[in-house]
N, C-alpha and C positions, 0 to 999 in steps of 0.2 A: 191327320198323321196316322200312318198305319201302325197298328200294335205289333210288337215283336212276336215272331213265331214261338210257339211253345216248344220246349226242348224235351225230347224223349230219349232216354237211355235204354238201348236194346241189349240185354244181357243174354246171350245165346251162343253155345259153343259150336253149333253146326253152321258153317259159313253159308251154305245155300239158303238156309232159313233166315239167317241174318240179312242176306242180300234181298230176299223177298220182302221181309218186313220193312227194311229200310226204303226200298223202292216205293212201297205202298204209302209209307208215312210221308216221304218227300213229295210224292204226287199230291198229297192232301195238305201240303203247306207246313209240315212240321220240320223242325231242325232235329237232326238225328246224331246221337253219339252211339258208338258200338263198343262192346266188350265181349270177349270169348271165354274169359276166366273170372273167377271170383276176385282175384287180386287186381286185375285190370279194371273190373267194374267198380271196385271200391275207390281206386285211384281216380277214375273218370268222374264218379259222383262227387268226390271231394274237390277236384280241381274245377269242375264246371257243374254245380248242382242242377240237376234236371228238374223239369216241372212234373215229369211222370216217368216211371220205370216199368219196362216190360221185362219180366224176370223168368228165365228158365231155371228149374230146380236142379237139373242134372249137369253140374259143371265139373270139368276135369280136375280142379284143385279143391273141391269142397262142395257142400250142399248149398243150394241157393237160399235155403232157410237161414243159414248162418249169415249171409249177406243181408238178408231182410232184417234179422235181429240187430245187426250193427247199424244199418241205416236208420232204424227206428230210434236209436239212441240220440240222433241229432237232426233227422229230417222227417218232415211230415208230408213229403211228396207222395202222391198216390202210387201204389205198386200193384200192377196187375200180373199175376202169375200165369205164364203160358207153359203148360207142362203136359207130357204124355201120361203122367200119373193121374188116372181118372177116378181113383177110389175116393169114397166119401171121406175117409179118415185123413187122406192126404190134403183134401180141400180144407177140412176143418183145421188141421194143423197149421196150414199156411195162413188162413184167415185169422186164427187166434194169435199167430205170431206177428200180425200187423199188416198182412196183405189187404188191399181194398177190394180185390175181385180175383176170380180164378177162371181161366178159360182152358179147356182141355183140347189138346191137339188131336186130330186136325181141326182147324176152326175156319170159319168163313171171314173174308175181308170185311164185309159189312158189319158182322157182329163185333169184330175186334174194334173197328172204328167207333161203333156205337158205345162200347164199353169205355173206350178212351174218352169220348166226349162227356159221358156221365161222370167219370172219375174226375175230370178237370173241372166240370161245373160244381161238383161237390166240394172240391178243394177250394175253389174260389168262394163258395158260400160259407165255408167254415171260417174264412177270414173276417166275416161280418156277423159273428155270433151274438153281437149286442142286441140285434133285433129280436124282440120277445115273441114275434109272430112268425111261425114257420108255415110256409104255403107249399103244398104239393098238389098240383092240379086243382081240383075243386075243393080239396081239403085244406082248411086253415086251422092252425093250432095256436091259440093265444096262451103262451106259457105263463104270463103274469096273472091272467084271469082264470086260468085253468078251464078254458072254453074251447070247444071244437065245433066248427061249422062245416057243412058240406053244401056247396052251392048256396051259401047264405043261410041255410037252415041250421039252427042250433041243435046239436046232438048231445044227449046226456051220456057221459062216460063215468064209470067208477074211477077212483084214484089210480088203481092198478092199470086199468085199461088206458087211462090218460098217459101214464108213465111209459107204458109199452109203445103206444103210438108215437109219442114224442121221441123216444129212443130211436125208433125206425126212421122218423122224419129227419132227424139230425144226420142220418146217413142215407138219405133218400137216393134211390137208384142203385145202392150198393147192398150186397148181401151182408146180413148181420147174423153171426153164429148163435146157436142156441145158448152156448155158455155165456157169451157176452150179454145177451138179453136177460138171461136169468140173473146174472151177477148185478146188472145195473138196475133191474126192476125189483127183484126180490132180495138181492144180497148174495155175497159170495158163498154162503152156506147152502144155497139152493141150486148150484151149478149143474146138478144131475136131475133136477126135477122137471124134465121136459114135458111131462103131462100138464103142468101148469100152462105152458105155452099153447098147447093144443086147445085147451079149454078157452083161454082168453083170446086167442086169435080167432076162434070160431065166433065168439061174442062180438069182437070188433068187426068182423066181416058182416055179421047180421045187422050191425048198426050203421056201417059206412058204405057197404057195397050195394049197388042196385040188384045184383044177383050174387048172393053169398056163395053159391055153389060154383060159379064161374067168375071169380074175383078179377077185377081189372087192375087193382092197385096193391092189395095185400097178398103177395105171392109167396108160395112155399118153395124153398130150395131143398129138395128131398134129402134128408139125412144131414143137412148142413145148418140151415137156419131159415130166415125169412128176408124178404126184400119189399120195401115200399116203392113201387115202380113210379118213376117220373114219367109224365105224359110226354109224347114227342113234341119238339119245338113247333110252334105255329109256322105254317108256310109263309114265305115272304110275299 
């Protein structure tokens, strides 16, 4: 039996861009809902809750961040912001408001599809959070035993290094902002202490990466945060 197609809500006020994204998504097997205003988007999301939302921030009747804030009151569907606003502060603001990812216009079709696949995989993984073992490529994190292995080799991590890695692994493939990492690992009073992150990410890379200078998994999103990269799916 064929699984139902994932539903994507495209919130974009420019009709040509909406048509382009819709055509691309339909070609790749998605069901698509469209909205050109904040009001229409909220109605569409309520009437037919989507599996994922592609959200433009510049809407004629309000800021897309307002919609994002309202969605997060009742929905955990991943939200990918598609915006011409490319400043780091705009990205941080959207991610801290609850967006799962951020793509600056213009963007490539392949990159958008890849981000969508990652966001949907992460959303499905979040539904099975009872599993105490997180696996990201060759990295396995046993939350119950506080043990980390890379390709079967046990790696000693300090308690802070372990919490930092586990926080990134719970959102594997997605960018996690500096503020969120600092709040979850060190506590809310440390949200501005970004130098902590630089020190501990360097230590993690030295322990987990084959080449810490050119990391494969622990990637920096300049000015925004960090991402634990998911390996590409194995070829069929």
